[in-house]
N, C-alpha and C positions, 0 to 999 in steps of 0.2 A: 542139863536143866533139872532142877529139883521138882518134887511133886507139886508144891504150891504153884510154881510157874506153869507147870503142865495144866493144872486145873484152871488157872487164870486164862491160859491161852485157849482152852476148850470153851470156857465161858464167853470169851471175847468172839470166837468163831461163831458160836451159836447166836450171840447177839447180832452179829453182822448179818447172818442168814435171816434172822427174824426181821431185822430192819429192812432188808431188801424185799422181803415178802410183803411188808407193810407198804413199802414204796409202791410196789406193783398194784396192790389193792387200792391205794389212793389214786393212782393213775386210772384204774378201771372206773372208780366212782366219779372222777372228774370227767371221763368221757361220757359216762351215763348222763351226768348233769348237763353237759353241753348238748347232748342229743336232745334231752328233755326241753332245754331252753329253745333249741331250734324249732321243735314241734310246737311249743307254746307261741313262739313268734309267728309261726306259719298260721296258727289258728287265729291269732289276733289280726293278722294281715287280712285273713278271709272275712272276718267280722266287719272290717272297715268298709 
């Protein structure tokens, strides 16, 4: 492999890592949103 290919491979690996980190972050945020929605639904149910 030449140097350009090495660099591209490294960049690609870095992007994959960052992408999966973002995926995890998105999952965390989605869970938080769902929890919030459950709490809101509970509060609304109590008000009725």
